[in-house]
DSSP file (Angstrom, degrees, kcal/mol; ACC not computed):
  #  RESIDUE AA STRUCTURE BP1 BP2  ACC     N-H-->O    O-->H-N    N-H-->O    O-->H-N    TCO  KAPPA ALPHA  PHI   PSI    X-CA   Y-CA   Z-CA
    1    1 A X              0   0    0      0, 0.0     2,-0.4     0, 0.0     0, 0.0   0.000 360.0 360.0 360.0 145.2   -2.0  -13.2   23.8
    2    2 A X        -     0   0    0      0, 0.0     2,-0.2     0, 0.0    52,-0.0  -0.875 360.0-138.5-109.2 135.4   -3.3  -13.7   20.3
    3    3 A X        +     0   0    0     -2,-0.4     2,-0.3    52,-0.2    52,-0.2  -0.572  36.6 148.8 -85.1 154.7   -1.2  -15.3   17.5
    4    4 A X  E     -A   54   0A   0     50,-2.2    50,-2.3    -2,-0.2     2,-0.3  -0.981  33.6-136.7-169.6-179.6   -1.3  -13.8   14.0
    5    5 A X  E     -A   53   0A   0     -2,-0.3     2,-0.3    48,-0.2    48,-0.2  -0.988  14.0-178.9-152.7 144.0    0.3  -13.0   10.7
    6    6 A X  E     -A   52   0A   0     46,-2.4    46,-3.3    -2,-0.3     2,-0.1  -0.995  28.6-116.7-144.9 143.4    0.5  -10.0    8.4
    7    7 A X  E  >  -A   51   0A   0     -2,-0.3     4,-2.4    44,-0.2    44,-0.2  -0.403  27.1-118.3 -74.7 157.5    2.2   -9.4    5.1
    8    8 A X  H  > S+     0   0    0     42,-2.0     4,-2.7     1,-0.2     5,-0.2   0.832 115.6  58.8 -65.7 -31.3    4.9   -6.8    4.9
    9    9 A X  H  > S+     0   0    0     41,-0.3     4,-2.1     2,-0.2    -1,-0.2   0.934 109.1  43.5 -61.4 -45.2    2.8   -4.9    2.4
   10   10 A X  H  > S+     0   0    0      2,-0.2     4,-2.5     1,-0.2    -2,-0.2   0.891 112.2  53.1 -67.6 -39.4    0.0   -4.6    4.9
   11   11 A X  H  X S+     0   0    0     -4,-2.4     4,-2.6     2,-0.2    -2,-0.2   0.926 109.4  49.2 -61.4 -44.3    2.5   -3.7    7.7
   12   12 A X  H  X S+     0   0    0     -4,-2.7     4,-1.4     1,-0.2    -2,-0.2   0.922 110.9  50.4 -60.2 -43.8    3.9   -0.9    5.5
   13   13 A X  H  X S+     0   0    0     -4,-2.1     4,-0.7     1,-0.2     3,-0.2   0.919 112.5  46.3 -60.8 -43.9    0.4    0.4    4.8
   14   14 A X  H >< S+     0   0    0     -4,-2.5     3,-0.6     1,-0.2     7,-0.2   0.889 110.4  52.3 -67.8 -39.0   -0.5    0.4    8.5
   15   15 A X  H 3< S+     0   0    0     -4,-2.6    -1,-0.2     1,-0.2    -2,-0.2   0.749 112.8  45.5 -70.3 -22.0    2.8    2.1    9.6
   16   16 A X  H 3< S+     0   0    0     -4,-1.4     2,-0.7    -3,-0.2    -1,-0.2   0.493  85.8 102.5 -98.9  -4.0    2.2    4.9    7.1
   17   17 A X    <X  -     0   0    0     -4,-0.7     4,-3.0    -3,-0.6     5,-0.2  -0.714  67.5-147.3 -77.9 116.6   -1.5    5.4    8.0
   18   18 A X  H  > S+     0   0    0     -2,-0.7     4,-2.2     1,-0.2     5,-0.2   0.853  94.4  50.8 -56.8 -38.7   -1.4    8.6   10.1
   19   19 A X  H  > S+     0   0    0      2,-0.2     4,-1.5     1,-0.2    -1,-0.2   0.928 114.9  41.8 -66.7 -44.4   -4.3    7.5   12.3
   20   20 A X  H  > S+     0   0    0      1,-0.2     4,-2.5     2,-0.2    -2,-0.2   0.912 113.1  54.2 -67.5 -42.1   -2.8    4.1   13.1
   21   21 A X  H  X S+     0   0    0     -4,-3.0     4,-2.9     1,-0.2     5,-0.2   0.889 105.5  52.8 -61.5 -40.1    0.6    5.5   13.5
   22   22 A X  H  X S+     0   0    0     -4,-2.2     4,-1.7    -5,-0.2    -1,-0.2   0.917 110.3  48.4 -61.0 -42.3   -0.6    8.0   16.1
   23   23 A X  H  X S+     0   0    0     -4,-1.5     4,-0.7     2,-0.2    -2,-0.2   0.920 113.4  46.8 -64.2 -43.0   -2.2    5.2   18.1
   24   24 A X  H >< S+     0   0    0     -4,-2.5     3,-0.9     1,-0.2     7,-0.2   0.927 112.2  49.8 -64.1 -44.8    1.0    3.1   17.9
   25   25 A X  H 3< S+     0   0    0     -4,-2.9    -1,-0.2     1,-0.2    -2,-0.2   0.798 109.0  52.9 -65.1 -28.7    3.2    6.1   19.0
   26   26 A X  H 3< S+     0   0    0     -4,-1.7     2,-0.7    -5,-0.2    -1,-0.2   0.608  91.3  84.8 -84.3 -10.7    0.9    6.8   21.9
   27   27 A X    XX  -     0   0    0     -3,-0.9     4,-3.0    -4,-0.7     3,-0.6  -0.824  68.3-155.2 -93.3 111.8    1.1    3.3   23.3
   28   28 A X  H 3> S+     0   0    0     -2,-0.7     4,-0.8     1,-0.3    -1,-0.2   0.827  93.7  53.5 -57.4 -33.0    4.2    2.9   25.4
   29   29 A X  H 34 S+     0   0    0      1,-0.2     4,-0.3     2,-0.2    -1,-0.3   0.858 117.4  36.3 -70.4 -34.0    4.4   -0.8   24.8
   30   30 A X  H X> S+     0   0    0     -3,-0.6     3,-1.5    -6,-0.2     4,-1.1   0.797 101.6  73.5 -86.9 -31.2    4.3   -0.4   21.1
   31   31 A X  H 3< S+     0   0    0     -4,-3.0     4,-0.5     1,-0.3     3,-0.4   0.839  94.0  55.3 -54.3 -35.6    6.3    2.8   20.8
   32   32 A X  T 3< S+     0   0    0     -4,-0.8     4,-0.4     1,-0.2    -1,-0.3   0.792 110.5  45.7 -67.4 -27.6    9.5    0.7   21.6
   33   33 A X  T <> S+     0   0    0     -3,-1.5     4,-2.7    -4,-0.3     5,-0.2   0.592  87.0  88.2 -93.0 -12.4    8.8   -1.6   18.7
   34   34 A X  H  X S+     0   0    0     -4,-1.1     4,-2.7    -3,-0.4     5,-0.2   0.897  87.9  49.7 -57.9 -45.4    7.9    0.9   16.0
   35   35 A X  H  > S+     0   0    0     -4,-0.5     4,-2.0     1,-0.2    -1,-0.2   0.912 113.1  47.0 -62.0 -42.7   11.5    1.4   14.8
   36   36 A X  H  > S+     0   0    0     -4,-0.4     4,-2.4     2,-0.2    -1,-0.2   0.919 113.0  48.9 -64.6 -44.1   12.1   -2.3   14.5
   37   37 A X  H  X S+     0   0    0     -4,-2.7     4,-2.6     1,-0.2    -2,-0.2   0.901 110.4  51.1 -62.5 -41.0    8.8   -2.8   12.6
   38   38 A X  H  X S+     0   0    0     -4,-2.7     4,-1.1    -5,-0.2    -1,-0.2   0.892 110.5  49.3 -64.2 -39.6    9.6    0.0   10.2
   39   39 A X  H  < S+     0   0    0     -4,-2.0     4,-0.4    -5,-0.2     3,-0.4   0.924 112.5  47.6 -64.5 -44.5   13.0   -1.5    9.5
   40   40 A X  H >< S+     0   0    0     -4,-2.4     3,-1.4     1,-0.2    -2,-0.2   0.906 108.8  54.3 -62.2 -42.0   11.4   -4.9    8.9
   41   41 A X  H 3< S+     0   0    0     -4,-2.6    -1,-0.2     1,-0.3    -2,-0.2   0.757 100.9  61.1 -65.7 -24.1    8.7   -3.4    6.6
   42   42 A X  T 3< S+     0   0    0     -4,-1.1    -1,-0.3    -3,-0.4    -2,-0.2   0.614  79.1 110.3 -79.2 -12.0   11.4   -1.8    4.5
   43   43 A X    <   -     0   0    0     -3,-1.4     2,-0.6    -4,-0.4     7,-0.2  -0.404  60.7-146.3 -65.8 137.3   12.9   -5.1    3.5
   44   44 A X        -     0   0    0     -2,-0.1     5,-0.1     5,-0.1    -2,-0.1  -0.928  15.5-131.7-106.8 120.2   12.4   -6.1   -0.1
   45   45 A X        -     0   0    0     -2,-0.6     3,-0.2     3,-0.2     4,-0.0  -0.350   2.7-141.1 -70.2 150.3   11.9   -9.8   -0.7
   46   46 A X  S    S+     0   0    0      1,-0.3     2,-0.3    -2,-0.0    -1,-0.1   0.869  89.7   4.4 -73.3 -39.1   13.9  -11.6   -3.5
   47   47 A X  S    S-     0   0    0     -3,-0.0    -1,-0.3     0, 0.0     2,-0.1  -0.995 122.4 -11.1-148.4 139.0   10.9  -13.6   -4.3
   48   48 A X  S    S-     0   0    0     -2,-0.3     2,-0.4    -3,-0.2    -3,-0.2  -0.413  95.0 -59.3  73.4-147.0    7.3  -13.6   -3.1
   49   49 A X        -     0   0    0     -2,-0.1     2,-0.2    -5,-0.1    -5,-0.1  -0.999  41.5-120.7-140.5 141.8    6.5  -11.6    0.0
   50   50 A X        -     0   0    0     -2,-0.4   -42,-2.0    -7,-0.2     2,-0.4  -0.497  25.2-153.1 -76.0 149.7    7.7  -11.7    3.6
   51   51 A X  E     -A    7   0A   0    -44,-0.2     2,-0.6    -2,-0.2   -44,-0.2  -0.966   7.3-143.0-123.0 142.3    5.2  -12.3    6.4
   52   52 A X  E     -A    6   0A   0    -46,-3.3   -46,-2.4    -2,-0.4     2,-0.4  -0.924  25.9-178.4-102.4 123.3    5.4  -11.1    9.9
   53   53 A X  E     -A    5   0A   0     -2,-0.6     2,-0.3   -48,-0.2   -48,-0.2  -0.927   5.8-176.4-123.1 147.7    4.1  -13.7   12.4
   54   54 A X  E      A    4   0A   0    -50,-2.3   -50,-2.2    -2,-0.4    -2,-0.0  -0.978 360.0 360.0-140.6 153.9    3.7  -13.6   16.1
   55   55 A X              0   0    0     -2,-0.3   -52,-0.2   -52,-0.2    -1,-0.1   0.314 360.0 360.0-130.1 360.0    2.6  -16.0   18.9
């Protein structure tokens, strides 16, 4: 497994890109997480920008 980090701005861009979204929706492992990721991406920070990190 690879660790990483992405800004919420980039996550929003990727989730709204039709080509990327089709790939995510077609992957059974990712399809379960799409709704959660979309909810997270909709959050508006009070200050600065939120980052999504995984390990």
